[in-house]
MARTOR-922149 format. One record per residue (C-alpha): residue number from 1; residue in one letter; chain; x, y negated, z negated. Coordinates in Angstrom, 3 decimals, decimal comma, always signed. Example, Ala and Ser with C-alpha at 12.3 -4.5 7.8 and 13.67 -1.06 7.14 Angstrom:
+-----+------+------+----------+----------+----------+
: pos : code : unit :       xx :       yy :       zz :
+-----+------+------+----------+----------+----------+
:   1 :    a :    A :  +12,300 :   +4,500 :   -7,800 :
:   2 :    s :    A :  +13,670 :   +1,060 :   -7,140 :
+-----+------+------+----------+----------+----------+
***
This chain:
+-----+------+------+----------+----------+----------+
: pos : code : unit :       xx :       yy :       zz :
+-----+------+------+----------+----------+----------+
:   1 :    m :    A :  -12,676 :  -27,602 :  +12,278 :
:   2 :    n :    A :  -12,598 :  -30,893 :  +14,124 :
:   3 :    k :    A :  -11,309 :  -34,024 :  +12,405 :
:   4 :    k :    A :  -14,026 :  -36,543 :  +11,582 :
:   5 :    i :    A :  -13,728 :  -40,225 :  +12,500 :
:   6 :    l :    A :  -15,944 :  -42,927 :  +11,003 :
:   7 :    i :    A :  -16,622 :  -45,844 :  +13,359 :
:   8 :    v :    A :  -17,802 :  -49,020 :  +11,604 :
:   9 :    e :    A :  -18,686 :  -51,418 :  +14,410 :
:  10 :    d :    A :  -21,803 :  -53,476 :  +15,192 :
:  11 :    e :    A :  -21,283 :  -53,845 :  +18,960 :
:  12 :    k :    A :  -22,973 :  -50,867 :  +20,625 :
:  13 :    n :    A :  -20,874 :  -50,986 :  +23,790 :
:  14 :    i :    A :  -17,683 :  -50,749 :  +21,750 :
:  15 :    v :    A :  -19,106 :  -47,900 :  +19,654 :
:  16 :    d :    A :  -19,970 :  -46,049 :  +22,869 :
:  17 :    i :    A :  -16,443 :  -46,510 :  +24,240 :
:  18 :    l :    A :  -14,845 :  -45,384 :  +20,989 :
:  19 :    k :    A :  -17,141 :  -42,389 :  +20,627 :
:  20 :    f :    A :  -16,627 :  -41,293 :  +24,240 :
:  21 :    n :    A :  -12,839 :  -41,319 :  +23,968 :
:  22 :    l :    A :  -12,746 :  -39,687 :  +20,527 :
:  23 :    v :    A :  -15,163 :  -36,885 :  +21,441 :
:  24 :    k :    A :  -13,233 :  -36,263 :  +24,651 :
:  25 :    e :    A :  -10,132 :  -35,665 :  +22,512 :
:  26 :    g :    A :  -11,943 :  -33,201 :  +20,262 :
:  27 :    f :    A :  -12,895 :  -35,422 :  +17,323 :
:  28 :    d :    A :  -16,280 :  -35,563 :  +15,615 :
:  29 :    t :    A :  -17,670 :  -39,050 :  +14,994 :
:  30 :    i :    A :  -20,098 :  -40,740 :  +12,643 :
:  31 :    e :    A :  -21,128 :  -44,347 :  +13,106 :
:  32 :    a :    A :  -22,218 :  -47,298 :  +11,014 :
:  33 :    n :    A :  -23,310 :  -50,663 :  +12,418 :
:  34 :    d :    A :  -22,881 :  -52,768 :   +9,278 :
:  35 :    g :    A :  -20,427 :  -52,973 :   +6,407 :
:  36 :    e :    A :  -22,699 :  -51,643 :   +3,671 :
:  37 :    q :    A :  -23,546 :  -48,516 :   +5,659 :
:  38 :    g :    A :  -19,899 :  -48,102 :   +6,594 :
:  39 :    l :    A :  -18,814 :  -48,173 :   +2,952 :
:  40 :    e :    A :  -21,518 :  -45,679 :   +1,981 :
:  41 :    l :    A :  -20,538 :  -43,256 :   +4,753 :
:  42 :    a :    A :  -16,841 :  -43,592 :   +3,935 :
:  43 :    l :    A :  -17,376 :  -42,686 :   +0,288 :
:  44 :    n :    A :  -19,907 :  -39,906 :   +0,915 :
:  45 :    e :    A :  -18,581 :  -38,311 :   +4,114 :
:  46 :    k :    A :  -14,862 :  -38,746 :   +3,352 :
:  47 :    p :    A :  -13,780 :  -38,907 :   +7,023 :
:  48 :    d :    A :  -10,258 :  -38,158 :   +8,195 :
:  49 :    l :    A :   -9,842 :  -41,689 :   +9,606 :
:  50 :    i :    A :  -11,846 :  -44,924 :   +9,691 :
:  51 :    l :    A :  -12,040 :  -47,406 :  +12,577 :
:  52 :    l :    A :  -13,223 :  -50,587 :  +10,872 :
:  53 :    d :    A :  -14,270 :  -53,818 :  +12,562 :
:  54 :    i :    A :  -13,632 :  -57,082 :  +10,724 :
:  55 :    m :    A :  -16,731 :  -59,047 :  +11,766 :
:  56 :    l :    A :  -19,679 :  -57,009 :  +10,450 :
:  57 :    p :    A :  -23,216 :  -57,744 :   +9,199 :
:  58 :    k :    A :  -24,018 :  -57,467 :   +5,463 :
:  59 :    m :    A :  -20,414 :  -56,873 :   +4,380 :
:  60 :    d :    A :  -17,287 :  -57,903 :   +6,304 :
:  61 :    g :    A :  -14,526 :  -55,451 :   +7,135 :
:  62 :    f :    A :  -12,068 :  -56,947 :   +4,640 :
:  63 :    t :    A :  -14,462 :  -56,289 :   +1,754 :
:  64 :    v :    A :  -15,228 :  -52,792 :   +3,031 :
:  65 :    c :    A :  -11,513 :  -52,023 :   +3,285 :
:  66 :    r :    A :  -10,823 :  -53,264 :   -0,243 :
:  67 :    k :    A :  -13,684 :  -51,223 :   -1,711 :
:  68 :    i :    A :  -12,680 :  -48,071 :   +0,165 :
:  69 :    r :    A :   -9,123 :  -48,405 :   -1,112 :
:  70 :    q :    A :  -10,375 :  -48,318 :   -4,692 :
:  71 :    s :    A :  -11,339 :  -44,667 :   -4,158 :
:  72 :    l :    A :   -9,803 :  -43,240 :   -0,975 :
:  73 :    s :    A :   -6,425 :  -43,155 :   +0,776 :
:  74 :    t :    A :   -8,053 :  -42,353 :   +4,133 :
:  75 :    p :    A :   -6,198 :  -43,997 :   +7,055 :
:  76 :    i :    A :   -7,928 :  -47,235 :   +8,085 :
:  77 :    l :    A :   -7,403 :  -48,922 :  +11,454 :
:  78 :    m :    A :   -8,862 :  -52,418 :  +11,564 :
:  79 :    l :    A :  -10,517 :  -53,515 :  +14,804 :
:  80 :    t :    A :  -10,327 :  -57,215 :  +15,528 :
:  81 :    a :    A :  -11,102 :  -59,475 :  +18,459 :
:  82 :    k :    A :   -9,149 :  -62,274 :  +16,840 :
:  83 :    e :    A :   -5,549 :  -63,202 :  +17,559 :
:  84 :    e :    A :   -5,078 :  -65,113 :  +14,306 :
:  85 :    e :    A :   -2,168 :  -63,622 :  +12,404 :
:  86 :    v :    A :   -3,817 :  -64,292 :   +9,055 :
:  87 :    d :    A :   -6,639 :  -61,835 :   +9,773 :
:  88 :    k :    A :   -4,260 :  -59,053 :  +10,709 :
:  89 :    v :    A :   -2,022 :  -59,641 :   +7,726 :
:  90 :    l :    A :   -4,983 :  -59,816 :   +5,335 :
:  91 :    g :    A :   -6,258 :  -56,457 :   +6,564 :
:  92 :    l :    A :   -2,871 :  -54,856 :   +5,923 :
:  93 :    e :    A :   -2,588 :  -56,485 :   +2,515 :
:  94 :    l :    A :   -5,979 :  -55,059 :   +1,540 :
:  95 :    g :    A :   -4,744 :  -51,558 :   +2,316 :
:  96 :    a :    A :   -5,398 :  -50,987 :   +6,018 :
:  97 :    d :    A :   -2,783 :  -48,833 :   +7,723 :
:  98 :    d :    A :   -2,742 :  -50,885 :  +10,915 :
:  99 :    y :    A :   -4,887 :  -52,952 :  +13,250 :
: 100 :    i :    A :   -5,733 :  -52,803 :  +16,913 :
: 101 :    t :    A :   -6,865 :  -55,886 :  +18,827 :
: 102 :    k :    A :   -9,869 :  -55,818 :  +21,167 :
: 103 :    p :    A :   -9,865 :  -55,309 :  +24,069 :
: 104 :    f :    A :   -7,676 :  -52,220 :  +23,684 :
: 105 :    s :    A :   -6,720 :  -49,434 :  +26,055 :
: 106 :    p :    A :   -8,088 :  -45,943 :  +25,322 :
: 107 :    r :    A :   -4,532 :  -44,615 :  +25,515 :
: 108 :    e :    A :   -3,291 :  -46,966 :  +22,815 :
: 109 :    l :    A :   -6,330 :  -46,260 :  +20,649 :
: 110 :    m :    A :   -5,865 :  -42,494 :  +20,806 :
: 111 :    a :    A :   -2,126 :  -42,767 :  +20,202 :
: 112 :    r :    A :   -2,744 :  -44,643 :  +16,963 :
: 113 :    v :    A :   -5,607 :  -42,415 :  +15,819 :
: 114 :    k :    A :   -3,592 :  -39,237 :  +16,392 :
: 115 :    a :    A :   -0,458 :  -40,682 :  +14,813 :
: 116 :    n :    A :   -2,268 :  -41,666 :  +11,617 :
: 117 :    i :    A :   -4,048 :  -38,346 :  +11,269 :
: 118 :    r :    A :   -0,826 :  -36,459 :  +11,989 :
: 119 :    r :    A :   +1,112 :  -38,432 :   +9,390 :
: 120 :    t :    A :   -1,577 :  -37,980 :   +6,757 :
: 121 :    a :    A :   -1,752 :  -34,232 :   +7,360 :
: 122 :    l :    A :   +2,032 :  -34,011 :   +7,156 :
: 123 :    s :    A :   +2,080 :  -35,980 :   +3,919 :
: 124 :    e :    A :   -0,464 :  -33,666 :   +2,324 :
: 125 :    t :    A :   +1,253 :  -30,414 :   +3,299 :
: 126 :    q :    A :   +4,895 :  -31,380 :   +3,432 :
: 127 :    s :    A :   +7,224 :  -29,209 :   +1,393 :
: 128 :    s :    A :  +10,911 :  -30,007 :   +1,626 :
: 129 :    s :    A :  +13,976 :  -30,719 :   -0,428 :
: 130 :    s :    A :  +12,322 :  -33,990 :   -1,399 :
: 131 :    d :    A :   +9,865 :  -32,164 :   -3,668 :
: 132 :    g :    A :  +10,361 :  -33,098 :   -7,290 :
: 133 :    i :    A :  +11,389 :  -36,319 :   -8,970 :
: 134 :    m :    A :  +13,941 :  -38,950 :   -7,987 :
: 135 :    k :    A :  +15,227 :  -41,628 :  -10,351 :
: 136 :    i :    A :  +16,621 :  -44,836 :   -8,894 :
: 137 :    g :    A :  +17,398 :  -47,597 :  -11,361 :
: 138 :    n :    A :  +14,216 :  -48,170 :  -13,353 :
: 139 :    l :    A :  +12,109 :  -46,365 :  -10,754 :
: 140 :    v :    A :  +10,868 :  -42,806 :  -11,092 :
: 141 :    i :    A :   +9,485 :  -41,414 :   -7,817 :
: 142 :    d :    A :   +7,368 :  -38,269 :   -8,122 :
: 143 :    f :    A :   +7,145 :  -36,769 :   -4,626 :
: 144 :    e :    A :   +4,670 :  -34,060 :   -5,589 :
: 145 :    r :    A :   +2,176 :  -36,374 :   -7,290 :
: 146 :    y :    A :   +2,758 :  -39,295 :   -4,939 :
: 147 :    e :    A :   +3,417 :  -41,550 :   -7,910 :
: 148 :    i :    A :   +5,989 :  -44,220 :   -8,675 :
: 149 :    k :    A :   +6,700 :  -45,613 :  -12,109 :
: 150 :    n :    A :   +8,749 :  -48,674 :  -12,956 :
: 151 :    d :    A :   +9,821 :  -48,762 :  -16,620 :
: 152 :    d :    A :   +7,085 :  -46,169 :  -17,291 :
: 153 :    n :    A :   +4,449 :  -48,403 :  -15,690 :
: 154 :    l :    A :   +2,497 :  -46,608 :  -12,965 :
: 155 :    i :    A :   +2,626 :  -48,533 :   -9,666 :
: 156 :    e :    A :   -0,457 :  -48,319 :   -7,452 :
: 157 :    l :    A :   +0,656 :  -47,761 :   -3,859 :
: 158 :    t :    A :   -1,323 :  -46,807 :   -0,779 :
: 159 :    l :    A :   -0,325 :  -43,590 :   +0,969 :
: 160 :    r :    A :   +1,524 :  -45,504 :   +3,692 :
: 161 :    e :    A :   +3,367 :  -47,657 :   +1,151 :
: 162 :    f :    A :   +4,442 :  -44,546 :   -0,746 :
: 163 :    e :    A :   +5,594 :  -42,870 :   +2,478 :
: 164 :    l :    A :   +7,727 :  -45,885 :   +3,353 :
: 165 :    v :    A :   +9,334 :  -45,961 :   -0,105 :
: 166 :    k :    A :   +9,919 :  -42,214 :   +0,084 :
: 167 :    f :    A :  +11,525 :  -42,388 :   +3,525 :
: 168 :    l :    A :  +13,872 :  -45,218 :   +2,573 :
: 169 :    a :    A :  +14,683 :  -43,805 :   -0,889 :
: 170 :    l :    A :  +15,736 :  -40,461 :   +0,577 :
: 171 :    s :    A :  +18,249 :  -42,299 :   +2,771 :
: 172 :    q :    A :  +19,644 :  -44,838 :   +0,308 :
: 173 :    g :    A :  +22,024 :  -47,306 :   +1,897 :
: 174 :    q :    A :  +21,038 :  -46,443 :   +5,478 :
: 175 :    v :    A :  +19,548 :  -49,296 :   +7,496 :
: 176 :    f :    A :  +16,515 :  -48,586 :   +9,678 :
: 177 :    s :    A :  +15,036 :  -50,877 :  +12,313 :
: 178 :    r :    A :  +11,362 :  -51,724 :  +12,228 :
: 179 :    e :    A :  +10,836 :  -49,680 :  +15,383 :
: 180 :    v :    A :  +12,371 :  -46,589 :  +13,789 :
: 181 :    l :    A :  +10,272 :  -47,061 :  +10,660 :
: 182 :    l :    A :   +7,120 :  -47,300 :  +12,764 :
: 183 :    e :    A :   +8,053 :  -44,009 :  +14,407 :
: 184 :    k :    A :   +9,120 :  -42,165 :  +11,253 :
: 185 :    v :    A :   +6,529 :  -43,453 :   +8,769 :
: 186 :    w :    A :   +3,549 :  -44,456 :  +10,912 :
: 187 :    g :    A :   +4,215 :  -41,987 :  +13,718 :
: 188 :    y :    A :   +4,050 :  -44,604 :  +16,497 :
: 189 :    e :    A :   +6,531 :  -43,781 :  +19,237 :
: 190 :    y :    A :   +5,322 :  -46,322 :  +21,769 :
: 191 :    y :    A :   +2,648 :  -48,401 :  +20,117 :
: 192 :    g :    A :   +2,522 :  -50,510 :  +17,005 :
: 193 :    d :    A :   +3,321 :  -54,016 :  +15,876 :
: 194 :    v :    A :   +6,584 :  -54,317 :  +13,931 :
: 195 :    r :    A :   +4,887 :  -56,944 :  +11,734 :
: 196 :    t :    A :   +3,019 :  -54,022 :  +10,200 :
: 197 :    v :    A :   +6,328 :  -52,945 :   +8,678 :
: 198 :    d :    A :   +7,118 :  -56,437 :   +7,392 :
: 199 :    v :    A :   +3,739 :  -56,799 :   +5,675 :
: 200 :    t :    A :   +4,000 :  -53,342 :   +4,105 :
: 201 :    v :    A :   +7,488 :  -54,067 :   +2,781 :
: 202 :    r :    A :   +6,259 :  -57,339 :   +1,310 :
: 203 :    r :    A :   +3,372 :  -55,582 :   -0,435 :
: 204 :    i :    A :   +5,723 :  -52,955 :   -1,862 :
: 205 :    r :    A :   +8,108 :  -55,608 :   -3,165 :
: 206 :    e :    A :   +5,246 :  -57,423 :   -4,879 :
: 207 :    k :    A :   +4,406 :  -54,207 :   -6,714 :
: 208 :    l :    A :   +7,882 :  -52,819 :   -7,443 :
: 209 :    e :    A :  +10,153 :  -55,796 :   -7,898 :
: 210 :    k :    A :  +10,519 :  -58,077 :  -10,892 :
: 211 :    n :    A :  +11,290 :  -60,889 :   -8,469 :
: 212 :    p :    A :   +9,971 :  -60,048 :   -4,967 :
: 213 :    s :    A :  +11,922 :  -62,937 :   -3,421 :
: 214 :    e :    A :  +15,159 :  -61,375 :   -4,690 :
: 215 :    p :    A :  +14,497 :  -57,642 :   -4,281 :
: 216 :    e :    A :  +16,611 :  -55,022 :   -6,060 :
: 217 :    y :    A :  +15,412 :  -51,998 :   -4,106 :
: 218 :    i :    A :  +14,201 :  -52,535 :   -0,521 :
: 219 :    i :    A :  +16,658 :  -54,942 :   +1,079 :
: 220 :    t :    A :  +16,444 :  -56,802 :   +4,379 :
: 221 :    k :    A :  +19,399 :  -56,500 :   +6,748 :
: 222 :    r :    A :  +18,900 :  -59,592 :   +8,855 :
: 223 :    g :    A :  +18,543 :  -58,910 :  +12,539 :
: 224 :    v :    A :  +18,469 :  -55,154 :  +11,952 :
: 225 :    g :    A :  +15,812 :  -53,893 :   +9,545 :
: 226 :    y :    A :  +15,499 :  -52,554 :   +6,010 :
: 227 :    f :    A :  +17,330 :  -50,235 :   +3,641 :
: 228 :    f :    A :  +16,954 :  -48,918 :   +0,102 :
: 229 :    k :    A :  +19,803 :  -50,180 :   -2,017 :
: 230 :    k :    A :  +21,800 :  -47,628 :   -3,965 :
: 231 :    v :    A :  +21,139 :  -48,317 :   -7,630 :
: 232 :    g :    A :  +23,057 :  -46,615 :  -10,444 :
+-----+------+------+----------+----------+----------+
***
């Protein structure tokens, strides 16, 4: 059964380009040309991935993303024609998995779509030695339920945030560059903005840490990347 992609975009020429390239690669597509319709289709159709424009009639992409994240962990790629960093960061902070700036190449688009679907499928079916529960300091990480508790308080993480914590926690003390994390967690071998990693780490710290500016768990190794500190 083909994977289903929801395209939420109000510019017909862009929808046509997206649909052509996705269908050519074997995906099924459904389309919405405003935010309200996009949200309705996302919740009712439960697609395998959502391509979501920021500038939309009736309801902007940021609002759509936030509302989708209240119910679904479906991968969301934000589409934006803007270069302003604040828009990209806001999309990630609202739960988007990544963004792609228009105009984009079909090759880059398909690489990101396939990587996100592949990572999600792997996350759902993965069975390894990581199954079970890991305790690190005050954290309890349940790999089977995709849950993290801090002092018995359940922490709400997106799928990508959980995957990043999981990857780093299973290699405590080992430093990984942003490029490696993009490859291992997002599945991007050649494409992807390393700022995606920085924003995701910041969001995780805000949720896990007592003092995000002085983190106890995910530590920055300046000039290199990030690592999960060994905590007794």
